[in-house]
BARO-672799 format. One record per residue (C-alpha): x, y, z. Coordinates in steps of 0.001 Angstrom, whole numbers. Last residue first. Layout:
N
        u        v        w
        X        Y        Z
...
END
This chain:
638
        u        v        w
    38608    -1862    50937
    38110    -2477    54593
    41225    -3179    56579
    42487    -6730    57012
    41081    -9451    59235
    44135    -9767    61557
    45038    -6148    61760
    41354    -5264    61846
    40973    -7339    64941
    43706    -5331    66704
    42366    -1984    65465
    38848    -2628    66777
    36227     -173    65341
    33521      271    67912
    30125    -1068    69002
    27526      784    71009
    25265     2082    68181
    26478     -242    65432
    25179    -2741    66359
    23146    -3186    69547
    23121    -6936    68856
    19428    -7478    69788
    18290    -4167    71311
    15944    -5403    74122
    18574    -6797    76470
    21247    -4362    75290
    24651    -6094    75076
    26909    -6434    78116
    30599    -7013    77574
    30684    -3969    75389
    31444    -4386    71645
    34402    -4747    69297
    34518    -4598    65545
    36793    -5672    62676
    35570    -9241    62159
    33675    -8778    58877
    30172    -9310    60000
    27343   -11824    59618
    24004   -11733    61314
    21001   -13844    62180
    18532   -12034    64425
    16764   -14517    66708
    13149   -15175    67724
    12228   -16534    64337
     9323   -15936    61951
     6809   -17643    59720
     3656   -17006    57730
      194   -15972    58918
    -2534   -15826    56357
    -4259   -12509    57010
    -7614   -11225    58211
    -8671   -14577    59640
   -11385   -12918    61851
   -10422   -15122    64772
    -6853   -13978    64645
    -7685   -10261    64875
   -10128   -11051    67708
    -7496   -12967    69730
    -4834   -10377    69199
    -7125    -7690    70535
    -7875    -9697    73618
    -4138   -10450    74103
    -3480    -6703    73849
    -6144    -5907    76366
    -4806    -8407    78886
    -1238    -7244    78520
    -2288    -3645    78850
    -4445    -4409    81882
    -1566    -6105    83717
      777    -3246    82777
    -1493     -583    84220
    -4368     1722    83378
    -4969      555    79791
    -6098     3511    77669
    -4215     2610    74487
    -4970    -1140    74729
    -8614     -682    75481
    -8783     1774    72571
    -7319     -881    70317
   -10046    -3173    71663
   -12844     -912    70549
   -11397     -516    67060
   -10929    -4292    66727
   -14601    -4872    67787
   -15789    -2207    65326
   -13978    -3841    62448
   -12734    -2172    59314
    -9534    -3978    58272
    -8123    -2874    54902
    -5447    -5558    54733
    -2640    -2967    54391
    -3555    -1141    57548
      -10      271    57532
    -1234     3579    56246
      215     5033    53056
    -3088     5944    51480
    -5848     6253    54113
    -8627     3791    53277
    -8145     1357    56183
    -6607     3899    58529
    -9875     5053    60147
   -10951     1421    60580
    -7936      652    62791
    -5590    -2296    62181
    -1996    -1077    61794
    -2574     2710    62010
    -4770     2390    65060
    -2308      -62    66504
      331     2728    66339
    -1405     4345    69226
     -207     1794    71759
     1763    -1407    72011
     4139    -1936    74938
     6323    -4967    74277
     6938    -3645    70773
     5370    -4965    67615
     6861    -5314    64113
     4221    -5545    61381
     5159    -7599    58329
     4327    -8134    54700
     5095   -10914    52296
     3462   -11957    49052
      972    -9103    49134
    -2504   -10010    47907
    -4951    -8459    45440
    -3114    -5238    44928
    -3582    -1455    44516
    -3756     -568    48147
    -2351     2975    47293
      699     2632    49593
     1191    -1004    48517
     1209      -36    44827
     3633     2821    45438
     5868      678    47598
     5947    -2154    45052
     6756      376    42309
     9819     1605    44253
    10917    -1880    45126
    10895    -3104    41498
     7969    -5373    40460
     7246    -9068    40815
     3689   -10165    39789
     2656   -13639    40822
     -356   -15483    39482
    -3090   -17749    40789
    -6231   -19148    39188
    -8042   -21042    41895
    -9453   -24486    41087
    -8748   -26417    44413
    -5449   -27880    43223
    -4520   -24409    41952
    -4203   -23275    45581
    -1644   -25968    46247
      575   -25058    43300
      236   -21428    44044
     1641   -21966    47575
     4673   -23648    46069
     5077   -20664    43655
     4510   -18019    46278
     7399   -18766    48675
    10316   -19181    46304
     8901   -16695    43813
     8815   -13929    46356
    12644   -14210    46643
    12708   -12820    43155
    12111    -9267    44307
     9235    -6848    45126
     6265    -9173    45412
     2540    -8901    44519
      328   -11956    44520
    -2465   -12057    41996
    -5640   -13879    42858
    -8374   -15244    40558
   -11737   -16849    41318
   -13411   -17634    38049
   -16558   -15738    37114
   -19678   -17824    36730
   -21751   -14885    37893
   -24007   -16340    40637
   -22015   -19429    41489
   -18626   -17636    41689
   -16068   -19903    40098
   -13359   -22324    41276
   -12071   -24043    38180
   -11589   -27756    37555
   -14479   -27736    35013
   -16818   -26100    37437
   -15872   -25956    41134
   -18310   -23947    43338
   -18460   -20539    44976
   -20935   -18723    47170
   -19216   -18395    50557
   -20458   -21799    51742
   -18884   -23340    48610
   -15575   -21653    49344
   -15706   -22996    52906
   -16353   -26572    51665
   -13431   -26230    49212
   -11114   -25178    52080
   -12308   -28106    54159
   -11473   -30574    51373
    -8115   -28795    51008
    -7364   -29286    54714
    -8084   -33000    54529
    -5938   -33415    51416
    -3122   -31540    52883
    -3248   -33600    56102
    -3182   -36855    54247
     -363   -35774    51922
     1796   -34757    54936
     3067   -31365    56089
     -163   -29617    56851
    -1314   -28141    60132
    -4009   -25455    60093
    -3340   -22457    62312
    -4952   -22553    65701
    -7052   -19945    67500
    -8661   -21141    70781
   -12347   -21834    70454
   -15093   -20955    73089
   -14802   -17316    74090
   -13192   -16042    70876
   -15723   -18097    68923
   -18495   -15573    69751
   -17013   -13163    67178
   -16476    -9621    68556
   -18676    -6535    68570
   -21577    -7506    70809
   -19199    -8904    73468
   -17259    -5598    73792
   -17254    -5644    77631
   -17110    -9398    77598
   -13754    -9261    75798
   -12327    -7033    78517
   -13637    -9360    81245
   -12124   -12336    79396
    -8718   -10644    79365
    -9008    -9747    83039
    -9620   -13283    84116
    -9532   -15890    81408
    -9472   -16074    77651
    -9173   -19530    76096
    -5836   -21112    75039
    -3226   -18564    73838
    -2960   -14853    73205
      409   -13261    72409
     1310   -10301    74636
     3972   -12321    76509
     6089   -11975    73378
     7253   -14190    70476
     4298   -13537    68130
     2425   -10378    68861
      -79   -10730    65942
     -154   -14370    66925
      257   -17832    65436
     3403   -17271    63348
     4661   -20680    62192
     8177   -21333    63429
    11356   -20993    61408
    14749   -22603    60960
    13578   -26013    59657
    15922   -25766    56655
    13805   -22924    55239
    12964   -24154    51794
    12248   -27821    51987
    11353   -28346    55603
     9828   -24958    56330
     7885   -25125    53045
     6560   -28603    53892
     5366   -27450    57327
     3932   -24132    56073
     1558   -25858    53631
     -889   -22960    53064
    -4184   -24303    51755
    -5993   -24114    55029
    -4857   -20439    55384
    -6371   -19546    52008
    -9644   -21335    53060
    -9674   -19062    56173
    -9730   -16005    53892
   -12582   -17437    51847
   -14590   -18161    55000
   -14039   -14554    56275
   -15802   -13211    53217
   -14568    -9804    52054
   -11671   -11432    50128
   -13569   -11649    46748
   -14955    -8128    47161
   -11547    -6471    47066
   -11123    -3950    49805
   -10277    -6915    52008
    -6822    -7078    50371
    -5307   -10335    51427
    -1929   -10042    53200
      354   -13082    53149
     1809   -12772    56569
     4347   -11577    59101
     3094   -10545    62527
     5963    -9833    64862
     7034    -9357    68461
     9766    -7316    69876
    12254    -6865    72702
    13752   -10243    73273
    15204   -10790    69795
    18174   -12946    70566
    21401   -12388    68612
    22772   -15008    66251
    26359   -14867    64994
    28285   -15618    61876
    31757   -14004    61998
    33740   -13283    58844
    37522   -13174    59235
    37224   -16366    61224
    39239   -18425    58665
    36299   -20690    57785
    34071   -17595    57307
    36702   -15829    55140
    37183   -19046    53111
    33521   -19275    52002
    32144   -22774    52351
    29957   -21807    55301
    28534   -18762    53597
    25638   -19418    51252
    24312   -22664    52663
    22350   -22414    55882
    22082   -18641    56234
    21386   -18295    52543
    18677   -20916    52628
    17125   -19262    55612
    16844   -15816    53955
    16788   -12909    56392
    20553   -12499    56768
    21520    -9323    58633
    24687    -8198    57063
    27586    -6127    58373
    30862    -4921    56817
    30279    -3708    53204
    32230    -4085    49983
    34207    -6980    51459
    33859    -9249    48369
    31729   -11624    50447
    29387    -8728    51235
    29266    -7766    47489
    28428   -11338    46616
    25558   -11355    49074
    24388    -7953    47813
    24421    -9163    44198
    21964   -11813    45183
    19658    -9285    46739
    19694    -7084    43665
    19779    -3273    43273
    22799    -2601    45534
    23334      534    47672
    26273     1240    49932
    25524     3091    53178
    28450     4593    55090
    29025     5311    58737
    32170     7295    59453
    34107     8201    62642
    32552     5212    64439
    31851     5493    68158
    28227     6760    68091
    27661     5398    71671
    29732     5165    74795
    28210     8243    76334
    25064     9201    74419
    22211     8757    76917
    24368    10173    79724
    25082    13331    77759
    28761    13864    76890
    28398    13878    73021
    25324    16119    73110
    26770    19237    71440
    28606    17409    68718
    32023    18902    68560
    33581    15987    66652
    30568    15450    64387
    30764    11834    63295
    30795    11539    59505
    27941    10145    57443
    28705     8740    53953
    26001     7992    51324
    26278     5599    48409
    24590     4519    45237
    21196     6239    44634
    22691     9706    44629
    26452     9714    45213
    26999    11065    48656
    29200    13237    50849
    29413    14448    54416
    25975    13819    55891
    26403    14839    59533
    26588    12538    62496
    25830    12911    66284
    22635    14802    65767
    21760    18527    65241
    20877    18469    61570
    21151    20485    58420
    20217    18801    55170
    22493    17883    52266
    20512    18905    49171
    19144    15862    47524
    15549    16966    47981
    12033    15662    47943
     9265    18193    48270
     6913    19159    51102
     9734    20713    53191
    10212    23412    50495
    13496    25331    50532
    13369    28949    49277
    15290    29221    45954
    18546    31269    45913
    20491    28677    43940
    22558    27613    46949
    19387    26961    48941
    17239    29546    50695
    15964    29723    54222
    12647    28547    55753
    14012    24947    55995
    17227    26172    57531
    15674    28527    60051
    13171    25899    61186
    15856    23311    61899
    14188    19906    62235
    13465    17885    65375
    12992    14171    64729
     9835    12813    66282
    10052    10737    69445
     9223    13098    72376
     5605    13323    71286
     5477     9586    71851
     6005     9967    75656
     3168    12313    76713
      840    10478    74330
     1324     6897    75634
     -608     7150    78846
    -3878     8273    77235
    -5844     9381    80310
    -7024    12676    78850
    -8182    13425    75367
    -7609    15901    72564
    -4026    16342    73666
    -1960    19464    74264
     1769    19524    73625
     3628    22297    75545
     7048    23469    74559
     9596    25081    76842
    13041    26678    76240
    12134    30429    76396
     8682    29582    77721
     5288    28366    76577
     6026    27617    72932
     3100    25708    71425
     2232    22321    70036
    -1491    21675    69604
    -4099    18994    68927
    -2122    15832    69665
    -4754    13111    69275
    -3945    12341    65636
     -192    12118    66437
      439     8700    64924
    -2136     9274    62189
     -682    12621    61072
     2782    11272    61521
     2069     8425    59116
       71    10613    56668
     3076    13002    56484
     2503    16587    55429
      584    18288    58184
     1887    16158    61038
     5505    16510    59939
     5354    20202    59262
     3629    20981    62552
     5831    18844    64783
     8969    20223    63198
     7831    23896    63464
     6850    23445    67164
    10196    21834    67941
    12189    24474    66027
    10287    27250    67784
    11351    25730    71094
    14874    26318    69998
    17947    24391    68960
    20758    26930    69106
    22774    28064    66129
    26238    26507    65644
    25841    25431    62005
    25596    21766    63152
    22491    22734    65173
    22994    23212    68889
    21612    22097    72214
    23241    24018    75067
    19917    25435    76364
    18600    21964    76974
    14907    21938    76089
    12059    21757    78643
     9208    19547    77433
     5600    20157    78672
     2904    17563    78541
     -927    17648    78002
    -4088    15871    78897
    -2230    13307    80937
    -4651    13998    83888
    -1731    15053    86136
     -132    16939    83253
     3151    15509    82126
     6361    17395    82897
     9558    16605    80876
    13159    17444    81545
    16450    18003    79778
    14915    17853    76350
    17236    17471    73342
    18034    14068    74857
    16035    13250    77943
    15297     9644    78878
    12938     7036    77522
    11451     3852    78951
     9081     1351    77469
    10958    -1826    78228
    14308    -1730    79883
    17745    -2505    78374
    17495     -556    75187
    16785     2911    76722
    15199     5233    74240
    16248     8841    73711
    13884    11787    74194
    13452    15202    72495
    14742    13786    69162
    18142    14369    67529
    18784    14394    63779
    21755    13590    61573
    21633     9823    62067
    18030     9801    60728
    19462    10015    57212
    20654     6368    57358
    18328     4692    54809
    18167     7456    52177
    14493     8113    51560
    12941     6893    48303
    10759     9428    46507
     7489    10977    47564
     4821     9720    49951
     6547     7252    52286
     9184     9839    53371
     7731    13301    52648
     8932    14906    55901
    12094    12795    56078
    13732    14830    53331
    16963    13190    52180
    15673    11894    48842
    16594     9980    45722
    17431     6495    47065
    18194     3082    45718
    17405     -590    46204
    18937    -2929    48671
    21141    -1437    51384
    24520    -2695    52441
    26200    -1105    55463
    29700      190    55950
    31537      913    59213
    34655     3151    59289
    37201     3861    61955
    37432     6034    65032
    36380     6398    68627
    37467     4042    71399
    34897     2933    73945
    35584     4431    77382
    31931     5216    78119
    31099     1544    77396
    27412     1282    76624
    25139    -1689    77842
    24862     -195    81357
    23542     3101    80005
    25663     6132    80962
    26274     8700    83722
    23134     8667    85808
    22174    12100    87193
    18509    11390    87631
    18092     7668    88326
    18336     4892    85732
    15872     1984    85881
    12877     4096    85172
    10121     3934    87874
     6759     2468    87057
     6353      370    84005
     5247     2838    81294
     8379     4939    81628
     9290     8585    81281
    12639    10191    82094
    14276    13130    83777
    11000    14278    85336
     9625    17709    86198
     6637    17913    88567
     7633    21051    90514
     8635    19064    93581
    10631    16702    91469
     8815    13937    89682
     9474    10221    90413
    10659     8967    87087
     8004     7754    84745
     4433     6617    84827
     2133     8516    82547
     3996     7112    79691
     3035     4894    76895
     5518     3442    74775
     8159     2402    72474
    10045     -714    73032
    11942    -1457    69826
    10210     -409    66655
    12341    -2558    64400
    14611    -5142    65782
    15290    -6609    62388
    14277   -10253    62051
    11436   -10196    59513
    11638   -13450    57785
    11655   -13829    53986
    12057   -10050    53841
     9553    -7277    54194
     9727    -3929    52416
     8957    -1102    54685
     5664      566    53815
     7849     3706    53652
     5956     5111    56644
     6932     1975    58420
    10566     2905    57960
    10013     6365    59445
     8202     4885    62344
    11068     2404    62819
    13480     5339    63069
    11310     6909    65794
    10993     3650    67637
    14727     3196    67655
    16183      889    65076
    19107    -1353    65521
    21692    -1107    62692
    21348    -3680    59910
    20295    -1570    57016
    17862    -3341    54756
END
């Protein structure tokens, strides 16, 4: 996975690919995205320079740059990233449906708004110079900057915005779900676009319509070099036209792609861009195998690596000369801006996982404590919330506003949420494992199973209980095989199927699996409409959705709406904790592990501002730069 921080729009694109999880999800995907309806104090005519969920934005109108960006940062140099897998597509419209999207192609596009990484839930104008939400939040108008230009010199127009919204919503299941409540995008002035919503009071909608990449209508409706009209519903390896800070300069399909900084980029002096996009070239290098990637990094074939495997972090680098000599820097960066659920995902569309008692039995059999000790070097914590690591995580028993929200949907949620705090089973010793396995067997028996001849079988049919875990690389073996050994002790027949990443994505998109070995859902500090795609009933049978488990729960649906329509921050936190509590109580997944730091390695050629973005982890490469003095000591990239 590419190591650069992801904006919410980039994370949306990755999620549409059913982003392949690692041993521990540590990338700052989907940083604070969020509802608006607050925002900068409007001018007399209602226009705002930014939108925020939490009252007033930090930066006033006319600000010059973000505090975590150095406006005097030097420009120049090369940065290289390693990506696992391959690619055969530059068209973001069909990402997640057709082909494999190149990992950095979002660099060529601008969005209407740009996200601040040092305050939660706040965006400022990029392509749009101002935004005006309706008083009832039933619509919003964006006013484009007249100076915005495509790389071919033509202006970015309101027609481009309407075209982009339409083609993305019509052809991408992810965008269709994300913008389900946006009923119309229309040109209402020479530089103005109005988005109309199917409902009022949804504080997130005015902001999230500023996050999709704007595409050039004239290019997509034009002809390619062969004279054929371009088709945004098909994959392409033709270099696309963009308006962003980089353009795709050259590539070798499936192996490498180089993006060069646009020297006359129209937005280079905007406050949201000053001190960013400092590298002359950003290049992605592709590797088929995770082990090969480590050796390629050591061989200086790329510059930055986010290490998601605990064993590698603990053992794979410290004896390497470049680390001892300081030419490679190992550094952890705090993950303050996101939460995570990472889990074994059981497919509720399969009858055998429909019973909550069976799903709880799978959790009882998972010996995280032993796995953390023997495989992960004690580096991880057990995930015990769908918003793990944030203030949004539920704990104890519900009180105050959270309890009131749960009471309002009392007929749709399990009674246990009012009386019993959620806790993961604790293993780690032979005695604890035996006790938990006895309880797992009891739950299976209650659900209609029994052990016959050392096999767990369905009482009615005599059919053995089988489960196949699906993984996308050999790292799945390290986590599934110990789990299998425990599950087999209670008579389950367990197998692991490892396929290539492309096949894994296709199977996950079509929900053709028993259980996923690892899957993850990154969460911002301000959850909203994406929760419908994660857990909502309408997404359960929609191919390509992130509701991988197949959850169809009226209580969950009702609480998602409580999150989306929360009137203030306090209500949002309370509603999210209530949602978390119900998701946990239903035992929809078997929670795994995570960490609140991003573990990184880099060849020591780069400088960064004194202040890093509070909610953007390292901020690399957005605000970093190529340091000539460090490079002289480390050696130039080969």
